[in-house]
N, CA, C and O atoms as CSV, one atom per row, in Angstrom:
chain,resi,resn,atom,element,x,y,z
A,1,MET,N,N,114.811,84.352,93.874
A,1,MET,CA,C,114.852,85.285,92.757
A,1,MET,C,C,113.984,86.468,93.032
A,1,MET,O,O,112.830,86.240,93.394
A,2,LYS,N,N,114.362,87.621,92.915
A,2,LYS,CA,C,113.480,88.720,93.153
A,2,LYS,C,C,112.275,88.837,92.054
A,2,LYS,O,O,112.539,88.580,90.880
A,3,ARG,N,N,111.142,89.170,92.379
A,3,ARG,CA,C,110.129,89.382,91.339
A,3,ARG,C,C,109.573,90.940,91.562
A,3,ARG,O,O,109.566,91.491,92.662
A,4,PHE,N,N,109.137,91.513,90.397
A,4,PHE,CA,C,108.750,92.920,90.491
A,4,PHE,C,C,107.345,92.901,89.915
A,4,PHE,O,O,106.897,92.078,89.118
A,5,GLU,N,N,106.706,93.977,90.467
A,5,GLU,CA,C,105.313,94.429,89.535
A,5,GLU,C,C,105.674,95.844,89.027
A,5,GLU,O,O,106.552,96.556,89.516
A,6,TYR,N,N,104.911,96.145,88.022
A,6,TYR,CA,C,105.174,97.421,87.404
A,6,TYR,C,C,103.913,98.219,87.278
A,6,TYR,O,O,102.833,97.642,87.146
A,7,GLU,N,N,104.004,99.453,87.311
A,7,GLU,CA,C,102.927,100.461,87.093
A,7,GLU,C,C,103.355,101.698,86.226
A,7,GLU,O,O,104.430,102.289,86.325
A,8,ILE,N,N,102.277,102.004,85.313
A,8,ILE,CA,C,102.601,103.068,84.493
A,8,ILE,C,C,101.612,104.417,84.811
A,8,ILE,O,O,100.405,104.180,84.763
A,9,LEU,N,N,101.937,105.531,85.068
A,9,LEU,CA,C,101.158,106.535,85.279
A,9,LEU,C,C,101.421,107.766,84.335
A,9,LEU,O,O,102.549,108.154,84.031
A,10,PHE,N,N,100.356,108.277,83.949
A,10,PHE,CA,C,100.541,109.572,83.116
A,10,PHE,C,C,99.961,110.712,83.851
A,10,PHE,O,O,98.920,110.597,84.497
A,11,PHE,N,N,100.661,111.869,83.752
A,11,PHE,CA,C,100.295,113.157,84.418
A,11,PHE,C,C,100.290,114.207,83.195
A,11,PHE,O,O,101.266,114.532,82.519
A,12,GLU,N,N,99.027,114.639,83.075
A,12,GLU,CA,C,98.900,115.916,82.069
A,12,GLU,C,C,99.288,117.105,82.998
A,12,GLU,O,O,98.797,117.287,84.112
A,13,VAL,N,N,100.120,117.804,82.474
A,13,VAL,CA,C,100.823,119.027,83.207
A,13,VAL,C,C,100.604,120.178,82.263
A,13,VAL,O,O,101.249,120.317,81.224
A,14,LYS,N,N,99.611,121.039,82.697
A,14,LYS,CA,C,99.522,122.396,82.012
A,14,LYS,C,C,99.799,123.436,82.940
A,14,LYS,O,O,100.329,124.421,82.428
A,15,LYS,N,N,99.583,123.494,84.195
A,15,LYS,CA,C,99.810,124.503,85.134
A,15,LYS,C,C,100.757,123.978,86.224
A,15,LYS,O,O,100.983,122.777,86.372
A,16,THR,N,N,101.328,125.004,87.020
A,16,THR,CA,C,102.232,124.683,88.180
A,16,THR,C,C,101.489,123.866,89.187
A,16,THR,O,O,102.144,123.092,89.885
A,17,LYS,N,N,100.226,123.950,89.338
A,17,LYS,CA,C,99.517,123.066,90.241
A,17,LYS,C,C,99.533,121.606,89.910
A,17,LYS,O,O,99.616,120.779,90.818
A,18,ASP,N,N,99.453,121.231,88.581
A,18,ASP,CA,C,99.602,120.029,88.155
A,18,ASP,C,C,100.855,119.399,88.583
A,18,ASP,O,O,100.760,118.213,88.897
A,19,PHE,N,N,102.077,119.983,88.665
A,19,PHE,CA,C,103.262,119.551,89.366
A,19,PHE,C,C,103.003,119.038,90.718
A,19,PHE,O,O,103.469,117.945,91.040
A,20,GLU,N,N,102.313,119.722,91.522
A,20,GLU,CA,C,102.087,119.472,92.888
A,20,GLU,C,C,101.313,118.172,92.956
A,20,GLU,O,O,101.647,117.300,93.758
A,21,LYS,N,N,100.248,118.015,92.102
A,21,LYS,CA,C,99.517,116.818,92.036
A,21,LYS,C,C,100.334,115.538,91.796
A,21,LYS,O,O,100.244,114.455,92.376
A,22,MET,N,N,101.172,115.930,90.777
A,22,MET,CA,C,102.160,114.787,90.252
A,22,MET,C,C,103.040,114.421,91.430
A,22,MET,O,O,103.181,113.228,91.699
A,23,ARG,N,N,103.616,115.308,92.120
A,23,ARG,CA,C,104.351,115.144,93.333
A,23,ARG,C,C,103.598,114.308,94.443
A,23,ARG,O,O,104.109,113.303,94.938
A,24,ARG,N,N,102.462,114.743,94.773
A,24,ARG,CA,C,101.633,114.091,95.798
A,24,ARG,C,C,101.379,112.556,95.333
A,24,ARG,O,O,101.550,111.632,96.128
A,25,THR,N,N,100.985,112.357,94.077
A,25,THR,CA,C,100.816,111.023,93.708
A,25,THR,C,C,102.041,110.155,93.709
A,25,THR,O,O,101.998,109.025,94.196
A,26,LEU,N,N,103.151,110.661,93.168
A,26,LEU,CA,C,104.306,109.932,93.329
A,26,LEU,C,C,104.765,109.605,94.671
A,26,LEU,O,O,105.292,108.516,94.894
A,27,ASN,N,N,104.588,110.531,95.631
A,27,ASN,CA,C,105.028,110.344,97.065
A,27,ASN,C,C,104.025,109.358,97.708
A,27,ASN,O,O,104.443,108.588,98.573
A,28,ASP,N,N,102.726,109.338,97.336
A,28,ASP,CA,C,101.835,108.253,97.672
A,28,ASP,C,C,102.280,106.842,97.374
A,28,ASP,O,O,102.293,105.896,98.161
A,29,HIS,N,N,102.643,106.858,96.102
A,29,HIS,CA,C,103.116,105.524,95.446
A,29,HIS,C,C,104.340,105.015,96.107
A,29,HIS,O,O,104.521,103.821,96.345
A,30,GLY,N,N,105.331,106.143,96.450
A,30,GLY,CA,C,106.621,105.804,97.058
A,30,GLY,C,C,106.421,105.236,98.497
A,30,GLY,O,O,107.112,104.321,98.944
A,31,ALA,N,N,105.373,105.880,99.217
A,31,ALA,CA,C,105.111,105.320,100.595
A,31,ALA,C,C,104.498,103.982,100.514
A,31,ALA,O,O,104.412,103.350,101.567
A,32,ASP,N,N,104.048,103.440,99.395
A,32,ASP,CA,C,103.509,102.110,99.241
A,32,ASP,C,C,104.705,101.045,98.606
A,32,ASP,O,O,104.493,99.878,98.278
A,33,GLY,N,N,105.743,101.619,98.542
A,33,GLY,CA,C,106.844,100.913,98.020
A,33,GLY,C,C,107.314,101.013,96.569
A,33,GLY,O,O,108.282,100.371,96.160
A,34,TRP,N,N,106.657,101.769,95.873
A,34,TRP,CA,C,106.900,101.877,94.571
A,34,TRP,C,C,108.041,102.810,94.239
A,34,TRP,O,O,108.252,103.756,94.998
A,35,GLU,N,N,108.865,102.610,93.073
A,35,GLU,CA,C,110.096,103.343,92.909
A,35,GLU,C,C,109.906,103.793,91.306
A,35,GLU,O,O,109.600,102.962,90.450
A,36,VAL,N,N,110.112,105.129,91.021
A,36,VAL,CA,C,110.258,105.569,89.683
A,36,VAL,C,C,111.427,105.027,89.129
A,36,VAL,O,O,112.509,105.188,89.694
A,37,ILE,N,N,111.306,104.322,87.946
A,37,ILE,CA,C,112.500,103.851,87.197
A,37,ILE,C,C,112.655,104.576,85.857
A,37,ILE,O,O,113.676,104.423,85.187
A,38,SER,N,N,111.718,105.309,85.489
A,38,SER,CA,C,111.872,106.202,84.245
A,38,SER,C,C,110.852,107.179,84.234
A,38,SER,O,O,109.839,107.014,84.914
A,39,ALA,N,N,111.021,108.200,83.516
A,39,ALA,CA,C,109.911,109.179,83.314
A,39,ALA,C,C,110.301,109.871,81.912
A,39,ALA,O,O,111.450,110.189,81.608
A,40,GLU,N,N,109.290,110.033,81.197
A,40,GLU,CA,C,109.356,110.499,79.779
A,40,GLU,C,C,108.407,111.796,79.599
A,40,GLU,O,O,107.224,111.750,79.936
A,41,ALA,N,N,108.951,112.866,79.091
A,41,ALA,CA,C,108.174,114.026,78.877
A,41,ALA,C,C,107.734,113.971,77.483
A,41,ALA,O,O,108.477,113.656,76.553
A,42,GLY,N,N,106.418,114.308,77.362
A,42,GLY,CA,C,105.657,114.277,76.111
A,42,GLY,C,C,104.958,115.699,75.777
A,42,GLY,O,O,105.089,116.702,76.479
A,43,ASP,N,N,104.313,115.633,74.777
A,43,ASP,CA,C,103.638,116.813,74.402
A,43,ASP,C,C,102.576,117.387,75.312
A,43,ASP,O,O,102.301,118.575,75.475
A,44,TYR,N,N,101.965,116.193,75.941
A,44,TYR,CA,C,100.818,116.596,76.784
A,44,TYR,C,C,101.023,116.391,78.379
A,44,TYR,O,O,100.165,116.626,79.230
A,45,GLY,N,N,102.253,115.936,78.597
A,45,GLY,CA,C,102.527,115.607,80.012
A,45,GLY,C,C,103.743,114.676,80.235
A,45,GLY,O,O,104.690,114.604,79.452
A,46,TYR,N,N,103.620,113.978,81.374
A,46,TYR,CA,C,104.783,112.988,81.646
A,46,TYR,C,C,104.255,111.619,81.841
A,46,TYR,O,O,103.201,111.463,82.457
A,47,THR,N,N,104.847,110.719,81.407
A,47,THR,CA,C,104.537,109.350,81.630
A,47,THR,C,C,105.581,108.686,82.571
A,47,THR,O,O,106.764,108.714,82.231
A,48,THR,N,N,105.222,108.102,83.712
A,48,THR,CA,C,106.214,107.659,84.628
A,48,THR,C,C,106.028,106.054,84.651
A,48,THR,O,O,104.917,105.562,84.452
A,49,PHE,N,N,107.128,105.291,84.896
A,49,PHE,CA,C,107.246,103.952,84.906
A,49,PHE,C,C,107.753,103.604,86.359
A,49,PHE,O,O,108.817,104.076,86.756
A,50,LEU,N,N,107.034,102.828,87.097
A,50,LEU,CA,C,107.299,102.488,88.567
A,50,LEU,C,C,107.373,101.009,88.613
A,50,LEU,O,O,106.752,100.265,87.855
A,51,LYS,N,N,108.192,100.630,89.572
A,51,LYS,CA,C,108.309,99.171,90.001
A,51,LYS,C,C,108.404,99.026,91.559
A,51,LYS,O,O,108.895,99.863,92.316
A,52,ARG,N,N,107.873,97.871,91.897
A,52,ARG,CA,C,108.224,97.429,93.401
A,52,ARG,C,C,108.261,96.053,93.453
A,52,ARG,O,O,107.595,95.310,92.733
A,53,GLU,N,N,109.164,95.662,94.439
A,53,GLU,CA,C,109.417,94.178,94.655
A,53,GLU,C,C,108.110,93.586,95.223
A,53,GLU,O,O,107.356,94.204,95.975
A,54,LEU,N,N,107.911,92.281,94.771
A,54,LEU,CA,C,106.738,91.504,95.244
A,54,LEU,C,C,107.335,90.818,96.569
A,54,LEU,O,O,108.509,90.456,96.651
A,55,ASP,N,N,106.492,90.698,97.479
A,55,ASP,CA,C,106.686,90.097,98.655
A,55,ASP,C,C,107.060,88.524,98.322
A,55,ASP,O,O,106.206,87.897,97.697
A,56,PRO,N,N,108.142,87.917,98.654
A,56,PRO,CA,C,108.428,86.658,98.262
A,56,PRO,C,C,107.623,85.557,98.660
A,56,PRO,O,O,107.474,84.546,97.975
A,57,ASP,N,N,107.090,85.764,99.801
A,57,ASP,CA,C,106.018,84.829,100.376
A,57,ASP,C,C,104.753,84.922,99.566
A,57,ASP,O,O,104.166,83.875,99.292
A,58,ALA,N,N,104.285,86.064,99.162
A,58,ALA,CA,C,102.978,86.341,98.542
A,58,ALA,C,C,103.099,85.776,97.129
A,58,ALA,O,O,102.191,85.118,96.620
A,59,ALA,N,N,104.361,86.080,96.450
A,59,ALA,CA,C,104.557,85.597,95.093
A,59,ALA,C,C,104.477,84.040,94.964
A,59,ALA,O,O,103.891,83.470,94.044
A,60,SER,N,N,105.107,83.440,95.952
A,60,SER,CA,C,105.197,81.852,96.074
A,60,SER,C,C,103.835,81.290,96.229
A,60,SER,O,O,103.523,80.199,95.753
A,61,ALA,N,N,102.931,82.141,96.981
A,61,ALA,CA,C,101.593,81.622,97.196
A,61,ALA,C,C,100.745,81.565,95.992
A,61,ALA,O,O,99.849,80.721,95.997
A,62,LYS,N,N,100.889,82.361,94.912
A,62,LYS,CA,C,100.138,82.527,93.653
A,62,LYS,C,C,100.213,81.146,92.830
A,62,LYS,O,O,101.275,80.544,92.672
A,63,PRO,N,N,99.088,80.746,92.370
A,63,PRO,CA,C,99.043,79.481,91.558
A,63,PRO,C,C,99.903,79.604,90.289
A,63,PRO,O,O,99.983,78.659,89.503
């Protein structure tokens, strides 16, 4: 059975340069195997929800 871990990131976006920081951060997470599964716009920025599959060997090694 597949197992996942989850991450929540908040990005305060006030200027165009903030979108570039958001893009860089999401690309860095993507390179580490994270996938954005949802993003919500709010009054102060964006909340993104990410997941990645746990390594089956590592997951079974946990107590």
